[in-house]
N, C-alpha and C positions, 0 to 999 in steps of 0.2 A: 768414387776410386773403381777407376777398371783394374777388373781384376784380370787382365793381363800386367798390371803392374804390381812391378815386388818390392817388397821393402828390405835396408840390411844384408843385401845383395853380401859375399859370404863370399870373396876374391880377392888377390893379390893387386895390392896397388900396380899401376899402372903409369907409363908416363902418358905427357902426352904434352904438345906442344897449344899454348890457349891463341888463334887469332883471334881473335873478338871477343864479340861484347853483352851479353844476352840487354834485354829490356827491363831485366829485374836487378845488373847488378851481378849478375854469373860471366867467369868466361867463358868460355865458347872453344872446343877444340874437336874433332873427327877421330871416329875407334872405329876401325873395318868400315868405315864409309855413312858410318853415322854419328849423326851428330855424340858430342857430350857436355851436360853445362856443369860448370863445375865452380861451388862459390867456392870461395875465398883465392879467386885465380882472378889474374888478369892480366892481359892482351898483352900478347910477345914473349911470356914469361912458359918455363919448360918448368913441365909439375909432376910430381908423380901424384897422385889420387885417387880416391877407392873407393871406386863402384857405390851409390847409397838405393839406385832402384831403376829398373828397365822399367823402360815403355817403347809401344813400336814402335817409332820414328826416332826419339832420342834416351840417354840415357840421364843419368845425374848421378852428380861423382861429386864429391869433396879432396880438398889435399890436405895431403898427408907431409909433403915437404916438399919447400921449392928447390930448385935445380940452378936455373936459371931467371934472377930477378926481373921486374919491369924496373927501368929507372922510376917510373911514377910510384911507383908504391915507397905510401908512408906508415910508423909504427904508429895502431891505432890508440885516438887518448882513453878508450873508456873497456875495461877490463871486461868488461864484458858480451864484448865487438865479438859475433862470431857464431855465439849463442846467442842473442838475445836478438829477438828481428825487427827490434826499432829500429837501427840504420844496418845499409848495407853497403855502404864508399869510405867508410871510417881510412882502408886499409888504402886508398888512392886517392895523391894530393888532392885539396880542389881545383887548384885549374885545369887538371887532367878530369876532374869529373865536370864543372862544367862542359869541358870538347865532346866528350860521351855524350852527353842529354841534348848538344848542341848537335850534334851525329845523328841521332838519333829521330829530333822532327824532323832535320831536311829526309829523313831518310822514309819518316813516312807520309811525308805531303807528295817525294815520288812517287814511290810506291802505291800509295792509298787514292790520293786524289790527284794521281797526273800533275803536279802542278810547284814549280819550283819561284820561290819568291824575290822579285826585282834586285835587292840586299836582304843582309844578316844583319840582324837588329843587332848590338854589340847585347854577350848578355848583362841582364844584373841581378847584383848580387848585393847580399844585407850579411848581416848579423847572424857567421856560420853556426858559435856558438851557445849551446840555451835560449836558443831561438823561440822555444815551442811555449809559445803560451795557450794551445788546445790541444788535451790530450784525454786515449783515455786507456787508464790503468788496469789490469785484469787482477784479481784477489784470485783464492786458491792455498785452503789450511789442507795440510796433508795430513792424512789423519795418523800415520804409519809411523811416519813422520815426528810430528806432534812437531811440524813447521807450516809457518804463514809466511806464502807468496805474496809479494806483490811487483808490481813489470810489466813488462809489454809480452807481448806474446812470443815463445822460441821462435826463432829461425825454422828448425824443424816440425811441424806437430804444432797442439793444441796445448804442448805444457807453457805454465806462464816461468818466465827467467824469473831469477831470482836477482835481484835486482838492487845492489845494495849500494849504488853510485848510477849519473848520469846524465849524460856531460849535452844534450839537446833541448831537455826540459827546461823551463822557466826556472832559474837559480834558487828563488822561494820555494821554489818543489823540491826541486835537485837535492836542496838541503836539508829538506825533512825528510826523502826519502828511509834513513833507519828509525829514526823516529814514529817515522808515522808505519812500519814493521810490526812494530814493535806493539805503536799502541790497539792495531786491528790484533793483533794475538793479543792480548786483553778482555779482549772483549767475550758476553757467553753469549756474539751468537757470531763468532767468529765464523762458524764454519756456512753462514749463509749470507755472507755478502761479494760476493763474487765481482762487480765492478766497483773504482771509484773513476766518477771522472775528475780531470782536473780542468780549472777555465781561470784564466788568469789577465786581468785590466792593468794600466797604468797602476792603480793604486790599491789592487787587492788584491787576492785571491783566492779561487775560490773552488771548495773540492765536495765531488756529490758522493755521497754512498747507495749505492743501491743495496737492498736489502730485500731476504724472498721471506723472512719472517721479521710479526711484528717487536721491536728494540725494547729492554726495559728500563726501568730507571735506571738502572747500574750503567748499563751504557750508554742510555743519552747521557747522565752527569762526567765521563770517560773524555768522547765527543765533543762535550762543551768546554771543557775540561781545555783537550791538544787545541781546540780552536781559539780559547781567549788566554794558550800560554804562546802562540804560534803567531795572533794574532793573524790569523789565516780565518775566513769562512763556511763555515760546515751546514752541507745540506743535506735531506735526505730523497734519497726515492725508492717508496714499495712499493709502485705499481709501473707505470707507467709514463711517459717521457712530463705526461700532463702534470702529475703526483710529486716531482718535486719540489720540497720547499726548506724555505728556512728551520737549521736546529738555534744556530749561534754568529751571530747577531740576527737578529730579531728581522733586521735589512738587510740583505746584501747589495751592492751600488758598486755594476762592474761598469767599466768603460773606458777610452783610447780616445788617444788624444792624436786627429791631424793637422800640427800646428801648423803647415805651410798655409790654410785653408782655412785660420781661427776656429774649429770645430772641434766637439765632442761629439763622441760616441755612445749612447748607452747598448749593454747585447746583457742578454742570461745567460745563464752559469751554459746551457745545453742549443742555445744560438749557434748561427755559425759563423765564423767568423775568419781571414783568416789567420791561419797558425806565428808564421813573422811579422813582427809589428817593423824594423825595420823596413822588409825587402818590399811592405804592402803597401806602405808613403813612398819611397821609389816607384812602384810598381805604378800607382795612383799619377803620381805625377809625368809616369812615362804616357800613359793612356790618353792623359789631357792635352799633353803635349804630340802625339800620332793623331787623336780628335782634331784640333784645335777649334772648341768652344767659343762660340763670339755671341756676341749679343740679338743677334739678325738667325742665332739655329736654333729651332726647336730640338732638345736634343732625347732619344728617346732610348732607355737602358732594360736591356730583359736584365730575367735572375736578378734584380739591383738585392734581392737580402735586406737589410735594416740600411741600407743607404751608403754601402759602403767608397762607392761612384759616384753619386746623386748626386748627392751635398756638396764635393769636390767638385763637380760639375756644372754645379747649378752659380759657383760662386761666378761663372764665365761664361755661361749662356744666359739667353732671353728665359730661355723656359727649358724643365728636365721634366720626363714623363720616367717612374718607374714601374715596374713590372714585375711584378713578384709572386707564388704560388701558394707562399706558406703566408693565409692571413695573417698567424703571430705575429711573422716578420715584420709584417704589414706596418701592423699594428705602432711599431716601434721603429720603423722606418720614419710612422709619419709623427710619431715620439720626437724622433731628430729632429726633424723638423722643426717641429715648434722651438724648442728647448736650442736649437740656433738658429731663431728667426728669421730663415727662411719660408720667404712667402712665394718664388718659381718656380713651388715642387708641387707636386703633383704622385700620389701610390694611385694603386686598384691594386685586387689581387685575381689573378686567370690563371689557370693552368695551361701554361706555358706546352703539353704535350698536346694538348686541343688541339681543334679549329676553332679560329680568333679571327676571323674574317669578317665576323658581324659586331667585334665589339665598340666600344664606345670609343678606347682614348686609341681609337685608331684616329680620329677624323680631326687631329692635328698636323699639320703637314711638315712630319721630319727630315727634316736637312743631314741629319747625323746617329750615328746609330753606337750604341756600344754596350757587349756582351759578355755575361760570364757567368756561363751556363755548369749545370753541373757534367761528372763524366762521360757520363749518356753525349751532351751535343747537345747543338740546335738541330736537329735537322727539320721537327715537324713546325718549326719559326724560317724558313731560308724565305721561300716561294712569301712568306710575306712582310718580312725586311725589301726581300727585291721592290714589293708591292709599292711599297711608302714611298717612290722613289728617292731614298737617302741617296746621297754621293758617294757618304764617307761611311766606314765601317771597320770599329776598334772591336777585334775577338780575345779575351783572357779567358784559355785553356787550362784547363788539369789535367787533358787526356790526350797525346799528340798524336793518336791513333782519331777519336772522335775530329779532331783538328782539323787531320787531313780530310777527312771525309766531306765534312762541312762546304772545306775550302777550296774541295773539287769540285762540288753543285752550285757555290756562289761564282766560282769560273767558269765551267763550261755551262752550266745553266744558267744562268741571272744574268752574266756580261757581267762585273764586278773585276778587278786587276787584280790579283796580291802583290802591292808594292813592297812588302818588308812583314820580315817571321823571324821571329828571336823567344830563347828560354831566360824566363829567370828563376834565380833556384832558391827558392820556397822554402821548400826542403833537405837543405844541406847533410848530405853525408848518408842520402838515402837516393834510391833510384827514382824517385818522383819528380813528371818532368811535368811543369809547372811552364804556360809558356801564352805569347803574347802575341798580334797578327793586324798586320794592316790591309782592309781591301777599300778600291775605288772604281767609283764607277763612271767613264766618261761622260 
């Protein structure tokens, strides 16, 4: 933390007019020629706010009173909203959330990439509540209070929010939060369980308990009983990700269906999957609609994971090649291809941040490409993408700034046109912006 920053500034509340919204969902105002980011405020509102921290270029504040409310303000559904850091926008009408995210995307494209899409794609939306099938919950036993807390991190600081309910978690886990907290509180090792990872498939939910000390027989028995009573899988993680193993049942089978393509994909509890199942299905369908794969196409799918796009693409394309840096995910992608009887796909392990110009999988004459990179984007792959001669590219992004940077490079350095771009509401009620863009090269 900067030495200039001062927390919990002791001042009288000030009146602020909110003129905009920041990328993380805070209202933006100005005080004495300096920007102020205000937690809990919305554009167009007049508020009384208390300053929390001062920095050289801006201040942090939070709402004390709303003097003039925005017509887009709604009552948050969750009692923990404002303290819990899991959501940032429950107080904003869902339609306005989408418009705000769309504005963020377009501003990033213009400001960072110096590009403007030929058209703005209508926002893709899916389930807005109980959509999170993947999450990481923190656990902390407070010795002085003799209480265990399980939840997301608090909005401010590193404390754990005490959650008795959650309206974005999968219902099968959200309904168990009080029982889960009581169960972990009863463990002898409760002070040494810092994290519980949630992973839900279509037919089973799993909880992965990170524990810093070996668990005794009594604790193991309590965990097994919890799994059996609630029909949920319990796994243990005594070390790194490779140490994850099942406690009850012996075999954990997580999967999700893509019914539009007759596919079922298996995944592990620690594997990356898109968190919103309904939006994921809409996203895949839209990506294929934009890419327009046909039997004459050989399609390259970069950052392919366990085949989320690769296998649906293979239902339409002549051949699809998936490339991913995580060898374990590639192994599961190959398994998923075999399980679903897909013979026109192949998968390769490759570090997509390194020089891949001599990679064997580049020997195919690709006509179309789909990429779904991490937050850092795909800057290292852009020249390679251009060298393939592919005429059409669909870019799925989880970070608008890296998409904007890469879009500028594709357009200004490699001769692509940005035909269309739009947002996808993968994480409703958060400030997270997922987007999709279509590029074409004459």
